[in-house]
C-alpha positions as CSV (number, residue, x, y, z in Angstrom):
1,M,-47.0,19.4,-51.8
2,E,-44.1,21.7,-52.3
3,E,-44.7,23.4,-49.0
4,S,-44.6,20.1,-47.2
5,N,-41.3,19.2,-48.9
6,K,-39.9,22.6,-47.9
7,E,-41.1,22.0,-44.3
8,K,-39.4,18.6,-44.3
9,N,-36.2,20.0,-45.7
10,S,-36.2,22.9,-43.2
11,E,-37.0,20.4,-40.4
12,N,-34.5,17.9,-41.5
13,P,-31.3,19.8,-40.8
14,L,-32.6,20.8,-37.3
15,T,-33.8,17.3,-36.5
16,K,-30.7,15.8,-38.0
17,G,-28.5,18.1,-35.9
18,W,-30.5,17.4,-32.7
19,N,-30.3,13.7,-33.3
20,S,-26.5,13.9,-33.9
21,F,-26.1,16.0,-30.8
22,I,-28.1,13.5,-28.6
23,Y,-26.2,10.6,-30.2
24,N,-22.8,12.2,-29.4
25,I,-23.8,12.9,-25.8
26,Q,-24.9,9.3,-25.4
27,E,-21.8,7.9,-27.0
28,N,-19.5,10.2,-25.0
29,F,-21.4,9.2,-21.8
30,Q,-20.9,5.5,-22.6
31,N,-17.2,6.1,-23.3
32,F,-17.0,8.0,-20.0
33,Q,-18.7,5.1,-18.2
34,Q,-16.3,2.6,-19.8
35,A,-13.3,4.6,-18.9
36,L,-14.4,4.8,-15.3
37,K,-15.0,1.1,-15.2
38,D,-11.6,0.4,-16.7
39,Q,-9.9,2.8,-14.3
40,T,-11.8,1.2,-11.3
41,E,-10.7,-2.3,-12.4
42,K,-7.1,-1.2,-12.7
43,G,-7.3,0.5,-9.4
44,I,-8.5,-2.7,-7.7
45,E,-5.8,-4.7,-9.4
46,D,-3.1,-2.2,-8.2
47,L,-4.6,-2.2,-4.7
48,K,-4.3,-6.0,-4.6
49,K,-0.7,-5.9,-5.8
50,N,0.2,-3.2,-3.4
51,Q,-1.6,-5.0,-0.6
52,E,0.7,-8.0,-1.2
53,K,3.7,-5.7,-1.2
54,V,2.6,-4.1,2.1
55,E,2.0,-7.5,3.7
56,T,5.4,-8.7,2.6
57,F,7.0,-5.5,3.9
58,F,5.4,-5.8,7.3
59,L,6.2,-9.5,7.6
60,G,9.9,-8.7,6.8
61,V,9.9,-5.9,9.4
62,K,8.3,-8.3,11.9
63,E,11.0,-10.9,11.3
64,K,13.8,-8.3,11.5
65,W,12.4,-7.0,14.8
66,K,12.1,-10.5,16.1
67,D,15.7,-11.2,15.2
68,K,16.9,-7.9,16.7
69,L,15.0,-8.3,19.9
70,S,16.4,-11.9,20.2
71,E,19.9,-10.5,19.6
72,W,19.4,-7.7,22.2
73,N,18.0,-10.3,24.7
74,D,21.0,-12.5,24.2
75,E,23.3,-9.6,24.6
76,I,21.7,-8.5,27.8
77,K,21.9,-12.0,29.2
78,R,25.6,-12.2,28.2
79,K,26.4,-8.9,29.8
80,G,24.5,-10.0,32.9
81,I,26.6,-13.2,33.1
82,E,29.8,-11.2,32.4
83,T,28.9,-8.7,35.2
84,K,28.0,-11.6,37.5
85,E,31.3,-13.3,36.7
86,Q,33.2,-10.0,37.1
87,L,31.4,-9.5,40.5
88,E,32.4,-13.0,41.6
89,A,35.9,-12.5,40.5
90,G,36.1,-9.2,42.3
91,K,34.7,-10.9,45.5
92,Q,37.3,-13.7,45.2
93,K,40.1,-11.2,44.7
94,I,39.0,-9.2,47.7
95,A,38.8,-12.4,49.8
96,Q,42.3,-13.4,48.6
97,D,43.7,-10.0,49.4
98,F,42.0,-10.0,52.8
99,E,43.5,-13.5,53.6
100,K,47.0,-12.2,52.5
101,W,46.7,-9.2,54.7
């Protein structure tokens, strides 16, 4: 009986150490899984927030381009009209000068 108690006592620290080792591995793995899950969820949230910012940015850029193109188009039309008016005025001046001559 003493020998079986000695065997249990000598096995006990080894078994206890092994069980503790396995338990720590499992616990650390679960912590790792939870950390990955939390990080993934945070990443998805950040992606959604950034997606809204990107969409807002590009909508703003689109509006600015639209306004700028409209402004340039109006300026080109205005310059075309001014040039046409200047051309007509030049023709009239030449016609008047020709008549005076």
